[in-house]
N, C-alpha and C positions, 0 to 999 in steps of 0.2 A: 710548389701546392696551387693548386684554385682556389681564385676565391669567392665568397660566395656575396650577392649584396646585403646589407644591412638588416637584419630582421629576417632572413631566410633561415628554413628552420630545415637542417637535413634528418632523412627517413631515419638515421640511427639514433636521435636525439627523441623520436615518437613513441609518446607515451598509450597505451588504449585506456577509455574511459573507463571511470571509475564508475561504482556503486551511486555513490553520491552524487558524480557529474550527472548520470542519468537520472537520479531522482531531481535534481534541478533543472535539465531538461524538461521533462513531463512539467512540472510548476510552471516553468517559462512558454512554454507552449501554450498551457491552459489560458495562461495570463494574457493572451496573443499576442506574443514576439515573435518577430521573424526569423528566419533561419540565421541570418545574419547578425541581429542583434544577439541570440540565443549565443552564436560564434564570440560573437566581441565579449558578453558577459562572465564566458568561460574561459576565457583567454586561449579559444581554440580556432583551428581555420573554419572557412564557412564548409568546406569539403568535408572535414570530419563530420559536422553537423548533420548535413546531407546524406551523406554515406548510412550513418547511424540511424537515420530514422528512414532513409530506404530500405534497407537491409532490414530493420527489427520491427518493420511495420505490421499490425494486427489485420489479420483478412478486412475490418474493415474500415483501415486506414487511420486507427488511433495508436498511441504510443504508449507502452508498459514498461516502465522502465525495470519490474520483475521479470516480463517474459526478456526484455532485451537482453538482463544479464542472463536467464539460462540460456538463452541462443548463443551468447557471448562464449560463454564456460562449453557450450556443446562441442561449437568448432574449435575451442580451444584443445580440448581433450585428447589425451597423447595416450599413447599402452603406458601405463605405470612400470617401472623397468624391473620390478619381481614378475611380471607378465609377460615380458620381453627377453629375458635369460633365466631360461630353464634350469640349468643347473643350479643357479643359485637361490631361484624359485624352491628347487626340491630341499636345499640345503636348509634354508629358513623354516619351512612346511615341518621337515625333520626336528629340528631344534622343539619348535614348538611343542611338539607331540610329545616331546622328551621332559615338559615342563619349563623349559627354559620361557622367562620373558621376552618381549621385543626388544627392552633394553637391553639385558644380558646379550641377546644375540649380536644386535648391533655395538654392543665394548666387544663382543670378540673378534668380530671383524675388523672394527677399528684397531685394536693390537696386534693386527697383521697374520696372525694365527693360521691363516686362511690367504694365501697369497695370489694365490688364483682366482679369488672372489673380492667382487668390487667392496667397497665400503659401503653401509648403509647409515640412514639414520634412523634412530625409533620411531621417529614419527612416520617414517617410510614404510615401515612396517605394519604398524597402526592402520593405517591408510587403507596396505594394500588388506589387510583382514577384513577390514568392515568395509570394502568397493564393493558395489554392486555385482559386480560379476561373479566374486569370490561368495557369494552368499549361502549357491548351494553346499560349498565346501564347507560350511559353518566352522570356519577355522578358531572361532571367537571362542567354540569350547574349549581349546587349548590354552585358554587366558586363565588368570587364578581370578578371578572376579565372575568369567564365565556370561559376560555380559551380551544380551543380542544385539541391541543398539549401542555406541558410544556416546558418552555422556560427555556434552560440550566441553571445550578447555578454555573457560571463560569463568572469571571472578563475578561474585553474584551482582546481579543487576540493581541497579539503585532504585528506589520506588520513585524517586523525584524525575520521572522519564517526561512530563510535560512541565516544559519552561516557560515561567511569565505567565505563569494561570493565574487569573481573577477569581476570586469566591462570587457564587451566587448570593451570596450575605450582601456586598457591596453591591451590589446591583440597583438602580436607579427607582424610585416609587413609580414612575412612568410607565417604567418596563415593568415590575411586578403585578403592578393592579389593570396591566394594559390598557392601560387609557392611549396608548400611542401604536400605531403601526409601522410596522417595519422591524418589529424583534422577532427574531426564529430563534428556533430548538432542532437540534439536529443529533443525528442517531442512525445507527446502520442495523435495517434487517435482514437475518441470515436464514436460510432455508437448508437444503439438503447439501450442498456443498457451499466451499466456503467462499465462494463469488456472492459480497453483500451487496445490499441495494441503499443506498444513501437519502437517507429522507429528511426534508426540511418543511418544517412546520413553523407559519406565523400565528401569536399567539391570540393577535386581536382580532382578526378575520377567519382563522381556524383554516387558512387556505394552505393546501400541502403542494409539495413537489418532490419528485423523486427519479433518482437516473441510478442506473447500475455500474458498478463498479467494476474493473479489471481484477483487483488485490485486495489486500485490507491495508496496505502500507499507507504511511501516515502521508507519502507523494503523491499518491494515485487518491486517496482521499481529498487533500487540497485542491488538486486538478480538475476534482469532480468537480467539487463546491465552486469553486471560483467559476467553472464552466455556465453553470449555472445562474449565480450571482450576474456575471455579465448581462445575462440576458432581463434581468429586473431593473425596473426604475431607478435611479439611484435614491430616490425619496421613498422608496422599502426596502431599505439595506441600513439599518443601523446597528443591529447587535446579534450574534448567537451566542446561545447557552448549550454548552457540551456535557455529556457526563468525564470518566475520566478515562475512556478508551484511548489507548497510546495510538489509532488511527486518526486522531485529532492534533495529536503532538503538534505538526505546522499551523495553528489557529491564526501565528503572530501576521502571516502573510494576507487575511483577509482584511486587517488593519493597515498594512502596507497599500495594497490597492485599492481598498474601497472605504478606509476611514471605520471600520465597522471593529464596535467594542467584544471582546467574548469573556463570556463568564462560565464558572464550570461550577458543577453540581458538588455537596459532599461526596467522599466516597460511600460507595454501596447505599446512595439515596438517588436512583432514576427518579422515583416519584416524584422531584424536586422542577423538574421538566416534563410533567402530566400533561402536556398538550401533544407532543409527539408518541408520548407513549401510548395515548388516546388513539393517534392514527395509526403505528403500528398495527394495534389491536383491530382494527376496522379492515386495515391492508390485509390482514391474513385468512379475510374473504378468500383473495385472489391469490395470496402469496402462502399456503399452508407450509406448517416445516417442512412436510415430506417434497414439498416441490423442489427437482431441479432447475435451477434459475437459466442454464445454459438452453432449456427447452422453452424458454419463456422470450417471446420476440418483444423488443424494443415498444413497439405498436401496443401489445398486449399490455405493459407495462403502464403505459400514458393511458390507454383507455381504462385502465381502473382508477389510476388517479383520476381524472376526468369525472367517474361516476361518483368517487369520494367528497370532491370537489361541487358536485349538484345535485348534493343531498341536502335538504333542509337540516337544520341543526337548532334545537330549540335551544340554548344560548346565546343564540344569536336571533331569538322569534320569529323562529321556523321560516326563516332565507338561507339561500346556500352561502357558503364561504366564499363563492367568486361573487354573487352578488354585493356582500358585505366587502369585499376589497374594490368592486367597482363603485361603490357610495363613497368608501374612504377618497377616492379617485373623483369623486364629482359626477360619477356619472349614475343616474337610475336608470337600471336595466331589468325588466320584467321575464321571467322563463315561463311557460309552461308546456307540459308534457302532455296535451291532449288537444 
């Protein structure tokens, strides 16, 4: 027997990265960790992390755990048993057309009544019926309930999807009355497609920041948010107020990385973070609901944000949010448009 050095890993023991690990990779990347640091945190080899990032990189060089998962599934996809075995496929379709349920077909095969046909699991037959390549045959019409799409097999999701949330009613007075700079509100703006824009609004100065997301998962949202706050001066990073969208479920990472407190509005009370809601309304001038965000460049989005931050506000004494922020930093800046 050939011995291996202590700590070596045989290829037969290799496990593919899970969805949870891909989410952690996205978060750690946004937090500025190196490939070696990510590998150490996940207990993986550096080559595994490098291969994952290179193989699943987006055109712009970014990394999305959702896109990476989809690419992995596509690579691993194989023809279903019922697609490669024509005789077995014909048997299953005939029995379904006669009113048999997938469970009855699977049970019949398991009992050995058809010795020349392989045994199938009930779930294998359901997966075959609802497989994309079978949609044209509409095999679902043979099922008892005749549902075009299958209901997910999972228990009812818990309503408590955001852990360690603190109520907005516990927010300190200096946050509530806008006396102190560095307290933010966050929200997502949705247009024609599901790809959202993350909007961050500073409560006292009314400065607004925004960035596009690759998706609406909690991992992608917090990755983008930490990337933005990393470029913000530490003195301007005190707290963030959210609504109850599960995209903000990873809010605790803001405390871990920047020491920022997080607060959550009451259910169905987005008006409690009125600053960012107002900013969203103003942004709709450039981001109407019918707009396909994939056609909007990052430069165009940031031009809109600059316009928003260089527009004088009555609540600021008709100076701009940028001027107000600079005043908080001890700088007096005059802006002229003529």
